[in-house]
N, C-alpha and C positions, 0 to 999 in steps of 0.2 A: 570670468575675467575677459574672455574674448568679446562678450557683448558690450562690456564697458568700453573697450577699445574701439569697437564699431561706433558706439554712440559719440565718443570724443572725436573720432575722425570725421564723422558726419557733420558735427557742429563746426569743426574747423573748416571743412570744405564749403559749408554754407557761408561762413564769414569771409573766407578767402575769395570766393567768387564774387561776393558783394564788394569787396575791396578792388578786385581786378576790374570789374565792370563800373566802378565808381558809382554805385547805386546810392542815391540820396532820396529816400522816401519822402522827406519833407518837401523836396522840390516838386514831386508829383502831386502831393496833397495841396500845395500852395499854388499850383498852376492855375492861372485864370485866363480865359479867352479875352483877347483885345476887342473892345467895342467896335473899333474901326474895321477889324478883320471879320467880325460877326456881320457887320453891315454889308461888307463885300460879298460874303458867302450867301447872305439872304437875298441877294439879287438874282440868284439862280433858282431853278424850279424847286418845288417841294420834293421831299425825299422819294415818294413813289414814282413821280415822273422822272426824277433824276436817275433813279435806278434803271428804269426802262431805257433811258437814253444811253447810259454807260454800257448796259448789256448789248444794245444795238451796235454800239461802237466796237464791242468785242465779238460781234457776230454770234451771240449766244442768247437768242430770244426764246429758245425752247426751255423755259424755266418758269416755275410758279413764283409769283411775287405777292407777298401778303403784307399789309400794313398793320403793325401792332400798336394800337393807340395807347396801350397800357404799359408799354416798355420804352425805356430810353436806350436800349441796346439793339443794334442790328445784328443779324445772325444768319449764316448759311447752314442749312440742314441738308446734309449729303444724302441721307436715306430717302428723302422725298424730293430731292433736287429743288429745294425751295429757299428763297431768301425772305426772311422775316425782317421787315423794315420798320425801324422806329419812326415815330412821327416828330421826334425831337428836331427843333431848329436851334436857333441861337447858339450855334457852335461853329467856329471858324474851320474846324476839322471835319465837318459832316460830309463834305464832298470826298475827301480822302477816305473816310470811314466807309462810305458806301462803295467806293472803288475797291476797297479792301475785300468786302464781301463778294463783289462781282468777280474779282480775281479768284477767290475760293471756288466759284462756280465753274471756272474753266480749268482748274487743276485736275490732275489725274483722279478720277472718281474712285478707282480701286484703292488709292492711298487714303482717301477720305473714309472709305468703308473700313479699311484696316485700322485706321485711327479710332473709329467708333467702337469696333469689336475689341481691340486690344485694351483701350481705355476702360471699357466696362469689365473685361476679364480681370484687369489689374485691380480695380476697386473691389470687385467681388472676391478675388483671391485674398486680398489684404484682410478683408473683414472675416472671411472664413477661417484663415489660419490664426488670426488673432483670437477668435472665439474658441477654437479648438485647443489653442495653447493655454488660454486661461482656464479651460476645463481640464487641462492636463491630459488631453487625449493625444496630442502631439508630444512625443517623448524626445525628439531630436530637432529642436527648432532651427538649428544652424542651417541645415540643408534647405529648409523652407525659406529662410531668410535669403539665401543665395539665389533661389528661384525668384523671390520678390525683387531682388536687385536686377536680375536679368530682364524680367518683364518690364520693370520700371525703365530700364535703359532703352528698350525697344520703343516703349510708349513715348518717352521723352524725345527720342530721335525723330520719330514720325511727326509728332505734334509740333516740335520746334521747326522742322523743315517746312511744314504747311504754313505756319504763322510768319516765319521770317520771309519766306518767298512772297506772301501776300503783302506784308508790311513794306517790304522793299519796293515792290512794283507799284503799289498803290499811289505813291507820290507822283510817279511819272504818268500813270494813267489819268490821275486827277488833273495834272498840268495839261495834258493833251486835250482833255475835255474842256478845261477853262479856255484854252486858246481857240478851240473850234467854235465855241459859243459866241465869242467876240462881244461879251457883255461888259467886261471891264478892260482897262488898259493893260499893256504889258507890264508896266511898273506895279500895278495892283496885283497882277497874277504872280509876279515875283515875290511880293510881300506875303501872299498866301502860301506859296510854295516854300518860302524860307521858314515859315511857321510850321509847315508840315515836316520839314527836315528837322527842325528843333524838337518837335514832338517825337519823331522817330528815334532821334539820338537818345532821348530819355526812355521811350517806350519799348524799343526792341531789347536793349540789355536788361531792362526790368522784367520783361516778359520771360526771357530765357532764365534769368535768376529765380523768378517766382515759380516757374514750372519745375526747375531743378530743386528748389527748396521744398516744394510740396512733396516730391518723391523722397527726398532725404528725410523729411519729417515722418513719413510712413516707416522708413527703415528704423528711425530712432524709436518710434512708438512700439514697433514690434520687438526691437531689442530689449526695451524696458519690460515688455510683457514676458519675454523669454527669461529675463532675470528674476522676475517675480515668481 
């Protein structure tokens, strides 16, 4: 019975947080870049050069930059202190996105390493206890479920901190870069920055909710396995 209660509470929390954050997935799916803003963004250097310039602005040039022609996603890899840059253009948010990854590179590296270690432990622990419970090797799943919740809470806290910090600061760093380059007018800079703010207002709550939901789904799955 306790596992049924846990499942119900988990589902309620997912829906409640979705309501609190006013998450509308349809708005995210239907979001389209403005052709005018894409044209403004395309006046700036290509992604590789853009990354180097922003890192120089941050006084953080001791970092490896790789251009990934097969990916549309830019990524900071803490273990190797590397930024993998997408070759994607045609996006009004690309300057803010690159600024986001550059900010990750100056965040506390110990926190990044902790995020990597705990995230992998979390996933591994979830799969191990799920298999052992299915094989009826674990006789008291509740205590393992409690541990899963604790590890998940730590993982959520660290990951959310890193991402919210980078998302929040990226807009301001991008604006500083746009103003320093003096390629477009102040009015055009404001147009881009207003769009960055619009993206953040949708993206930050969604990211937190999505991360939270992923952890809650693990709890639900393991509770179902425990019932079986």
